[in-house]
C-alpha positions in Angstrom: -13.3 25.2 -41.1 -16.6 23.6 -40.9 -18.3 25.9 -43.4 -16.0 26.8 -46.3 -18.8 28.8 -48.0 -18.3 31.6 -45.4 -15.8 34.2 -46.7 -14.2 36.3 -44.1 -14.0 40.1 -44.5 -10.8 41.8 -45.5 -10.5 43.5 -42.1 -11.0 42.5 -38.5 -13.0 44.4 -35.9 -10.1 45.1 -33.5 -12.4 46.3 -30.7 -14.4 43.0 -30.7 -11.2 41.0 -31.0 -9.7 42.8 -28.0 -12.9 42.2 -26.1 -13.0 38.5 -27.1 -9.4 38.1 -25.9 -10.2 39.8 -22.6 -13.2 37.5 -22.0 -11.0 34.5 -23.0 -8.5 35.5 -20.3 -11.4 35.7 -17.8 -12.5 32.2 -18.9 -8.9 30.9 -18.4 -8.9 32.5 -14.9 -12.1 30.8 -14.1 -10.6 27.5 -15.4 -7.6 28.0 -13.1 -9.9 28.7 -10.2 -11.9 25.6 -11.0 -8.7 23.5 -11.4 -7.5 24.6 -7.9 -10.6 22.8 -6.5 -9.1 19.5 -7.5 -6.2 19.9 -5.3 -6.3 18.8 -1.6 -7.7 20.9 1.2 -4.9 23.0 2.8 -3.1 23.6 -0.5 -1.9 27.2 -0.3 -0.8 27.7 -3.9 -1.7 31.1 -5.3 -4.3 30.8 -8.1 -2.0 32.8 -10.4 0.3 29.8 -10.4 -2.5 27.7 -11.9 -3.3 30.4 -14.4 0.4 30.7 -15.4 0.7 27.0 -16.0 -2.6 26.9 -17.8 -1.5 29.8 -20.1 1.8 28.1 -20.8 0.0 24.9 -21.9 -2.5 26.7 -24.0 0.3 28.7 -25.7 2.0 25.5 -26.8 -1.3 23.8 -27.8 -2.0 26.7 -30.1 1.0 25.7 -32.3 1.8 22.0 -31.4 -0.5 19.0 -31.8 -1.2 16.1 -29.4 -1.9 18.4 -26.5 1.8 18.4 -25.6 1.2 21.8 -23.9 -0.5 19.9 -21.1 3.0 18.5 -20.1 4.4 22.0 -19.8 1.3 23.0 -17.9 1.9 20.2 -15.4 5.6 21.0 -15.1 5.0 24.7 -14.5 2.4 24.2 -11.7 4.5 21.4 -10.1 7.5 23.7 -10.1 5.6 26.7 -8.7 3.5 24.9 -6.2 5.8 22.1 -4.9 3.2 19.5 -5.7 4.6 16.4 -7.3 4.1 15.9 -11.0 1.9 12.9 -10.6 -0.6 14.8 -8.5 -0.8 17.7 -10.9 -1.0 15.4 -13.9 -3.9 13.5 -12.3 -5.8 16.7 -11.8 -5.3 17.6 -15.4 -6.7 14.2 -16.6 -9.7 14.6 -14.3 -10.4 18.1 -15.5 -10.1 17.1 -19.1 -12.6 14.3 -18.6 -15.1 16.8 -17.3 -14.4 19.0 -20.3 -15.3 16.1 -22.6 -18.8 16.0 -21.0 -19.1 19.8 -21.3 -18.1 19.9 -25.0 -20.4 17.0 -25.7 -23.3 19.0 -24.2 -22.3 22.1 -26.3 -22.2 20.0 -29.5 -25.5 18.4 -28.6 -27.1 21.8 -28.1 -25.7 23.0 -31.4 -27.0 19.9 -33.1 -30.5 20.5 -31.6 -30.5 24.1 -32.8 -29.3 23.1 -36.2 -28.0 25.6 -38.7 -24.9 25.9 -40.9 -21.8 24.2 -39.5 -23.8 22.2 -36.8 -22.1 18.9 -36.0 -23.9 15.5 -36.1 -24.8 13.4 -33.1 -21.8 11.1 -33.5 -19.4 13.7 -32.0 -21.3 14.1 -28.7 -21.8 10.4 -28.4 -18.1 9.7 -28.9 -17.1 12.3 -26.3 -19.5 10.9 -23.7 -18.2 7.4 -24.5 -14.6 8.6 -24.0 -15.4 10.3 -20.7 -17.3 7.2 -19.5 -14.3 5.1 -20.4 -12.0 7.4 -18.3 -14.4 7.2 -15.3 -14.7 3.4 -15.7 -10.9 3.1 -15.7 -10.6 5.2 -12.5 -13.2 3.2 -10.7 -11.6 -0.1 -11.8 -8.1 0.8 -10.6 -8.7 0.2 -6.9 -11.1 -2.7 -7.6 -9.7 -4.8 -10.4 -6.3 -6.4 -10.0 -5.9 -7.1 -13.8 -6.4 -3.4 -14.6 -3.7 -2.5 -12.1 -1.3 -5.1 -13.5 -1.9 -3.9 -17.0 -1.2 -0.3 -16.1 1.9 -1.5 -14.2 3.2 -3.4 -17.2 2.7 -0.2 -19.3 4.5 1.9 -16.7 7.3 -0.8 -16.6 8.4 0.2 -20.1 10.2 3.1 -18.4 12.8 3.2 -15.6 11.8 2.6 -12.0 11.4 6.3 -11.1 9.1 7.0 -14.0 7.2 3.7 -13.5 6.5 4.7 -9.9 5.5 8.2 -11.0 3.0 6.8 -13.5 1.6 4.5 -10.9 1.3 7.5 -8.6 -0.6 9.4 -11.3 -3.0 6.4 -11.9 -3.7 6.0 -8.2 -4.4 9.7 -7.6 -6.5 9.9 -10.7 -8.7 7.0 -9.3 -8.9 8.7 -5.9 -10.0 12.0 -7.4 -12.8 10.4 -9.4 -13.8 8.3 -6.4 -14.0 11.4 -4.3 -16.7 12.8 -6.6 -15.2 16.3 -6.2 -16.3 17.1 -9.8 -19.9 16.5 -8.8 -19.9 19.0 -6.0 -21.6 22.3 -6.3 -18.5 24.5 -6.3 -16.9 22.6 -9.2 -20.2 22.4 -11.2 -21.0 26.0 -10.7 -17.5 27.1 -11.7 -17.7 24.9 -14.8 -21.0 26.5 -15.8 -19.7 30.0 -15.5 -16.4 29.1 -17.1 -18.0 27.5 -20.2 -20.4 30.4 -20.5 -17.4 32.8 -20.6 -15.7 30.6 -23.2 -18.8 30.5 -25.4 -19.2 34.3 -25.1 -15.6 34.8 -26.1 -16.0 32.5 -29.1 -19.0 34.5 -30.2 -17.2 37.8 -29.8 -14.3 36.4 -31.8 -16.6 35.1 -34.5 -18.3 38.5 -34.7 -14.8 40.2 -34.9 -13.8 38.3 -38.0 -17.3 37.9 -39.6 -17.9 34.2 -39.0 -20.9 32.5 -37.6 -20.6 31.6 -34.0 -21.3 28.0 -34.7 -18.4 27.8 -37.1 -16.0 29.4 -34.7 -17.1 27.2 -31.7 -16.9 24.0 -33.7 -13.5 24.9 -35.2 -12.0 25.6 -31.8 -13.4 22.6 -30.0 -13.7 19.9 -32.7 -10.1 18.7 -32.9 -8.6 18.4 -29.4 -5.6 16.4 -30.5 -4.5 18.8 -33.3 -2.8 22.1 -33.0 -5.5 24.7 -32.6 -4.0 26.9 -35.3 -4.3 24.1 -37.8 -7.8 23.3 -36.7 -8.9 26.9 -37.1 -7.0 27.6 -40.3 -8.5 24.6 -42.0 -5.2 22.8 -42.3 -3.7 25.3 -44.7 -1.8 28.6 -44.0 -2.4 30.3 -47.4 -5.0 32.9 -48.3 -8.0 32.6 -46.2 -6.5 29.9 -43.9 -3.5 32.1 -43.2 -5.8 35.1 -42.4 -7.9 33.0 -40.0 -4.8 31.5 -38.3 -3.3 35.0 -37.8 -6.5 36.3 -36.2 -6.7 33.2 -34.0 -3.1 33.6 -32.8 -3.8 37.3 -31.9 -7.0 36.2 -30.2 -5.5 33.4 -28.1 -1.7 33.6 -27.9 -1.4 37.3 -27.4 -3.1 37.4 -24.0 -1.4 34.2 -23.0 2.0 35.6 -23.8 1.2 38.6 -21.6 0.3 36.3 -18.7 3.6 34.5 -19.1 5.6 37.7 -19.2 3.9 38.8 -15.9 4.6 35.5 -14.4 8.3 35.6 -15.3 8.6 39.1 -13.9 7.1 37.9 -10.6 9.5 35.0 -10.4 12.7 35.5 -12.4 14.1 32.2 -11.2 11.0 30.4 -12.6 12.5 29.4 -16.0 15.6 28.0 -14.4 13.6 26.1 -11.8 11.2 24.8 -14.5 14.1 23.3 -16.5 15.2 21.6 -13.3 11.7 20.1 -12.9 11.6 18.9 -16.5 15.0 17.3 -16.1 13.9 15.3 -13.1 10.5 14.5 -14.5 10.7 10.9 -13.2 10.9 12.0 -9.6 8.1 11.0 -7.2 8.5 14.2 -5.1 8.2 15.0 -1.5 5.3 14.2 0.8 2.2 15.6 -0.8 -1.6 15.3 -0.6 -4.1 13.1 -2.5 -3.1 9.7 -1.1 0.6 10.6 -0.5 -0.1 12.3 2.8 -1.0 8.9 4.3 2.6 7.8 4.1 5.4 9.2 6.2 8.2 8.6 3.7 8.6 8.3 -0.1 10.0 4.8 0.3 6.8 3.6 2.1 4.6 5.3 -0.5 6.6 3.7 -3.3 6.3 0.3 -1.7 2.5 0.9 -1.5 2.4 1.7 -5.2 4.5 -1.3 -6.1 2.5 -3.7 -4.0 -0.8 -2.3 -5.2 -0.1 -2.4 -8.9 2.0 -5.6 -9.0 -0.4 -7.5 -6.8 2.3 -10.0 -5.7 1.1 -9.9 -2.1 -2.7 -10.0 -1.7 -2.5 -9.3 2.0 -0.3 -6.2 1.5 -2.7 -5.0 -1.3 -5.7 -5.3 1.1 -3.7 -3.6 3.9 -2.9 -0.6 1.7 -6.4 -0.2 0.5 -8.4 -0.9 3.7 -6.2 -0.1 6.7 -5.0 3.4 6.1 -8.2 5.4 5.9 -7.7 7.1 9.3 -3.9 7.2 9.7 -0.5 8.0 8.3 1.7 5.0 7.6 5.2 5.1 9.1 6.8 1.6 8.7 6.4 -2.1 8.9 7.5 -4.5 11.7 9.0 -7.9 11.0 6.5 -10.6 11.6 6.1 -14.4 11.2 2.4 -14.7 10.9 -0.3 -14.2 8.3 -1.0 -10.7 9.7 0.6 -7.4 8.9 2.0 -5.3 11.8 2.7 -1.6 11.1 3.6 1.6 12.9 0.9 4.2 12.1 -0.1 7.7 13.3 -3.8 8.2 14.3 -4.9 11.6 15.4 -1.3 12.7 15.9 -0.6 9.7 18.1 1.6 6.7 17.2 0.0 3.2 17.3 0.9 -0.3 16.3 -1.7 -1.6 13.9 -2.3 -5.3 13.2 -4.2 -6.3 10.1 -5.4 -9.6 8.7 -8.0 -11.1 6.4 -9.9 -14.3 6.2 -9.1 -17.1 8.7 -6.0 -15.1 9.9 -8.4 -12.2 10.5 -10.6 -14.4 12.7 -7.5 -15.2 14.7 -6.7 -11.5 15.0 -10.3 -10.9 16.3 -9.8 -13.7 18.9 -6.5 -12.1 19.8 -8.0 -8.7 20.5 -10.9 -10.3 22.5 -8.4 -12.3 24.6 -6.3 -9.2 25.4 -9.4 -7.2 26.5 -10.7 -10.1 28.5 -7.5 -10.6 30.5 -6.4 -7.0 30.9 -5.3 -6.1 34.5 -4.4 -9.7 35.5 -1.1 -11.1 36.8 0.4 -11.2 33.3 1.0 -7.7 32.0 -0.6 -7.4 28.6 -0.6 -4.7 25.9 -3.8 -2.6 25.8 -6.1 -2.8 22.7 -6.6 0.9 21.8 -9.1 0.3 19.1 -10.5 -2.6 16.9 -12.7 -2.8 13.9 -14.1 -5.3 11.5 -15.3 -4.9 7.9 -16.3 -8.0 6.0 -13.4 -10.5 6.2 -11.0 -7.7 7.4 -9.9 -7.6 11.1 -7.8 -4.8 12.5 -6.8 -3.5 15.9 -4.4 -0.9 17.3 -2.0 -1.0 20.3 -0.4 2.0 21.9 3.2 2.7 20.7 5.1 3.0 24.0 8.4 5.0 24.1 10.9 3.9 25.2 10.2 0.3 24.5 12.3 -2.6 23.1 11.5 -6.2 22.3 13.1 -8.6 24.7 15.5 -9.9 21.9 17.2 -6.5 21.8 17.4 -6.2 25.5 18.9 -9.7 25.8 21.7 -8.7 23.4 22.5 -5.3 24.8 22.2 -5.8 28.6 24.1 -8.2 30.9 22.8 -11.7 31.6 21.7 -11.0 35.1 19.3 -8.3 33.9 17.9 -10.5 31.2 17.6 -13.5 33.5 15.6 -11.3 36.0 13.2 -10.2 33.3 12.8 -13.8 32.1 11.9 -14.9 35.7 9.5 -12.0 35.9 7.7 -13.3 32.8 7.7 -16.8 34.1 6.3 -15.7 37.4 3.6 -13.8 35.6 2.6 -16.6 33.3 2.6 -19.1 36.1 0.3 -16.9 38.2 -1.9 -16.4 35.1 -2.3 -20.1 34.6 -3.1 -20.5 38.3 -5.7 -17.8 38.1 -7.4 -19.3 35.1 -7.4 -23.1 35.6 -9.3 -25.5 33.2 -10.6 -29.0 33.6 -8.2 -32.0 32.9 -8.1 -32.6 29.1 -10.0 -35.6 27.8 -8.3 -38.1 25.5 -10.3 -36.8 22.5 -9.0 -33.3 23.1 -5.4 -34.4 23.3 -5.8 -36.6 20.2 -7.4 -33.8 18.2 -4.5 -31.6 19.2 -1.9 -34.2 18.1 -3.7 -34.9 14.9 -4.1 -31.3 13.9 -0.9 -29.7 15.2 1.6 -32.6 15.0 0.6 -35.5 12.7 -1.0 -33.4 9.9 1.8 -31.0 9.8 4.4 -33.7 9.8 2.7 -35.4 6.8 2.7 -32.1 5.0 6.4 -31.5 5.7 7.4 -35.0 4.6 5.5 -34.7 1.3 7.3 -31.4 0.7 10.8 -32.7 1.6 10.4 -35.8 -0.6 9.9 -33.4 -3.6 13.1 -31.7 -2.8 15.5 -34.6 -2.0 16.1 -38.1 -3.3 16.0 -41.2 -1.1 15.0 -41.7 2.5 18.0 -40.0 4.1 19.6 -36.6 3.9 22.5 -34.6 5.1 22.0 -31.5 7.4 25.1 -29.5 8.2 27.3 -32.5 7.5 25.2 -35.0 9.6 23.2 -37.8 8.1 19.5 -38.1 9.1 16.9 -40.7 8.2 13.4 -39.6 7.3 12.2 -42.7 9.1 12.9 -40.8 12.3 10.8 -37.9 11.2 8.0 -40.3 10.3 7.7 -41.1 14.0 5.8 -37.8 14.2 3.0 -39.4 12.0 2.5 -42.3 14.4 -0.6 -41.7 16.6 0.5 -44.2 19.2 3.9 -42.7 19.6 2.6 -39.2 19.7 0.0 -40.0 22.4 2.6 -41.6 24.5 4.6 -38.3 24.7 1.8 -36.5 26.6 1.1 -37.3 30.2 0.0 -34.0 31.7 -3.7 -33.4 31.2 -3.6 -30.0 33.0 -5.3 -27.1 31.2 -5.7 -23.4 31.7 -6.2 -20.2 29.8 -2.9 -19.8 28.1 -1.2 -17.1 26.1 -0.3 -19.5 23.3 2.6 -17.6 21.7 4.9 -16.5 24.5 8.0 -16.2 22.4 10.8 -13.8 23.2 9.8 -11.4 20.3 6.3 -11.1 21.9 7.7 -9.7 25.2 8.2 -6.0 25.2 10.4 -4.3 27.7 9.0 -0.9 28.7 10.6 0.6 31.8 8.0 3.3 32.3 5.1 0.7 32.5 4.1 -0.4 36.0 5.4 -3.9 35.4 8.4 -2.8 33.3 7.2 -5.0 30.5 4.1 -6.3 28.7 3.2 -9.2 26.4 1.6 -9.0 23.0 0.1 -11.3 20.3 -1.6 -14.1 22.1 -2.7 -17.2 20.2 -5.7 -18.6 22.1 -6.6 -21.3 19.5 -4.6 -24.3 20.5 -7.2 -27.1 20.9 -5.3 -28.5 23.9 -4.6 -25.6 26.2 -1.9 -27.0 28.3 0.3 -24.5 30.2 3.3 -26.3 28.8 2.7 -24.6 25.4 3.6 -21.2 27.0 6.8 -22.7 28.3 7.4 -24.4 25.0 7.1 -21.1 23.2 9.9 -19.7 25.4 11.9 -22.8 24.6 11.2 -22.4 20.9 12.9 -19.0 21.1 15.9 -19.9 23.3 16.7 -23.4 22.1 17.8 -22.7 18.5 17.4 -18.9 18.5 14.1 -18.6 16.7 14.1 -14.9 16.5 17.4 -14.9 14.6 16.1 -17.7 12.3 12.9 -15.8 11.6 14.7 -12.6 10.7 16.9 -14.1 8.1 17.5 -17.9 7.8 20.3 -18.8 5.4 19.6 -22.1 3.9 21.0 -23.9 0.8 20.3 -27.3 -0.9 23.0 -28.8 -3.1 22.4 -31.3 -5.9 23.2 -34.3 -3.7 20.3 -33.4 -1.3 22.5 -31.9 1.4 21.0 -29.0 3.4 23.2 -26.3 4.8 21.5 -24.1 7.3 23.1 -21.4 9.4 21.4 -21.8 12.8 23.8 -20.4 15.3 22.3 -19.5 18.7 23.8 -16.5 20.4 25.7 -16.9 23.6 23.2 -14.7 25.4 20.4 -17.0 24.2 22.4 -20.1 25.3 22.7 -18.8 28.8 19.0 -17.8 29.0 18.1 -21.3 27.7 19.9 -22.8 30.7 18.1 -20.4 33.0 14.8 -21.5 31.5 15.5 -25.2 31.9 16.6 -24.6 35.5 13.4 -22.6 36.3 11.2 -25.2 34.7 12.8 -28.2 36.3 12.7 -26.5 39.7 8.9 -25.8 39.3 7.7 -28.9 37.4 10.3 -31.6 37.6 12.6 -33.4 35.1 9.9 -35.7 33.7 7.7 -32.8 32.7 10.8 -31.2 31.1 10.7 -34.0 28.5 7.1 -33.1 27.7 8.1 -29.4 27.4 10.6 -30.3 24.7 8.0 -32.4 22.9 5.6 -29.4 22.7 8.6 -27.4 21.3 8.8 -29.9 18.5 5.0 -29.5 17.9 5.6 -25.7 17.7 8.3 -26.2 15.1 6.1 -28.5 13.0 3.5 -25.7 12.9 6.2 -23.1 12.0 7.7 -25.2 9.3 4.4 -25.7 7.3 3.9 -21.9 7.5 7.5 -21.3 6.2 7.0 -23.8 3.4 4.0 -21.7 2.2 6.2 -18.6 2.3 9.3 -19.8 0.6 10.8 -23.1 -0.5 14.3 -22.6 1.0 12.9 -21.2 4.2 10.7 -24.2 4.5 13.7 -26.5 4.1 15.6 -24.5 6.6 12.9 -24.8 9.3 12.5 -28.5 8.4 16.2 -28.9 9.1 15.8 -27.2 12.5 12.8 -29.4 13.3 14.8 -32.5 12.3 17.7 -31.5 14.6 15.6 -30.9 17.7 13.6 -34.1 17.0 16.8 -36.1 16.8 18.1 -34.5 20.0 14.8 -35.4 21.7 14.9 -39.0 20.6 18.6 -39.4 21.6 18.1 -37.8 25.0 15.0 -39.6 26.1 15.3 -42.8 23.9 11.6 -42.9 23.2 11.8 -44.4 19.7 
């Protein structure tokens, strides 16, 4: 007790004690109502469930230190409401932070009024500091990567399920603070009425046992981490301390026990279900609100938490934080660029969302602009359903068409005649598109700039990388010996310039690979094309043909989905690059169509542009992963060797 000079009477005023207990129950009911305001809109949990959990927690806190009753409170409400543990836990943390401010204000008022038992100013200052630290942590979680990594390392002390559950709690806690729900009028008004009820109850209790109200209030509120019975009994359960503790138990625990009894009568299965919740305390739960409702499945949400707190992929981290404000996340699509492509739900309609940042974001903006500019032309294009920009973030949506399959799947599930007809339809469309958007003949400086940026610079980067991985100037790829001197041909400006004869330019798609062709039978054209790349410096129509060749020559889509590459100690590369029979037949169809339309000499130039495409791909794969980079280098080396052997240009 704060004032040991006060000697309690031998008897207790039972009427005042009963009234104090009744007002205390009312205060708890108000707290439960206030607590419910922290849960998402649409939460249809009866408020008695919150009161039941609250009373269970308070009952334990009466006898057990360290606020362990809060864990029971969280478990009870999670079990009765269906909310996941992390969400309930986050609301408890937020509620307790606001209580720190309220208790600091109460202590400050007592200090101002003075009198026996009044605390000093250190207590209120410490409470405000602790609350400020909690708010600062919440605001730092979405903004500071180091904070998230620190929290993740702490969560990593436990198993994966518990780690993800703690990350879930941290994230929801930060969202609740950021939402400023505790600063809204309903929460503030409920807090004021609730604390008024608590203070009235404390005064009635003090009067019932003959203590000053300041003494009772300070004793009840001054040691939040100790058991309340120890705090009120002065740390001893003999004589006066025992008498005070017994009165305090009657005052607090009696009504709480009654509430618990009522709750168990209303739900006799509650105890059994509660034990089940505690046993599976590491679960992340079903789809729930406060962040979780933006993810269609638990696996996607868990990936979000892992990406966000580990910070291993900055693009993924930015996507999770900045691309999901208006949608529900369903799944990711495989991609080979610096952009993220995902299936999302916006206003109850599915869409494919593309997201990128920085230079890749600028490319994405150019992509959306290009698609809008050429909608309705001879080449069927995907429609841009919505685009937005914020800082260095670029994002746009495309309709999700059902049924629709990428051309790769159709090629490998339908007969060759069907696939060949679709390929010819694409070729007819792109040829008509080129004819409808001709450009002036390219000047030498444009061609040279293209070769320097897209061929020579990339070849130099690849050579520098390869020489850090192998010894000597030759290497083995799938059992064949190759000299790096042949690859160095790609750094020779004179040789590079001699490979290009056609100066023709046009508006081009720039990334007409098989994976960017979507077959959609219900569309007027039966298909559409996605993901243009307008930034090519030298906009020769041969690049669009070369992109089709890139797919069909070695089976790019298969390579991109999972290239198996190994490097042994002797510098031998083994890469599994088996093209499917369906691709092989379509490759022959492509060569036949091109030769018929443009002649055999231009066919050589088409294969050269395919090599340039692979140079660009390989440098990107090197940045992604060392072995993938080596695998794509091996592919580039093989098609270069084939080119040199076939046309004898070196």
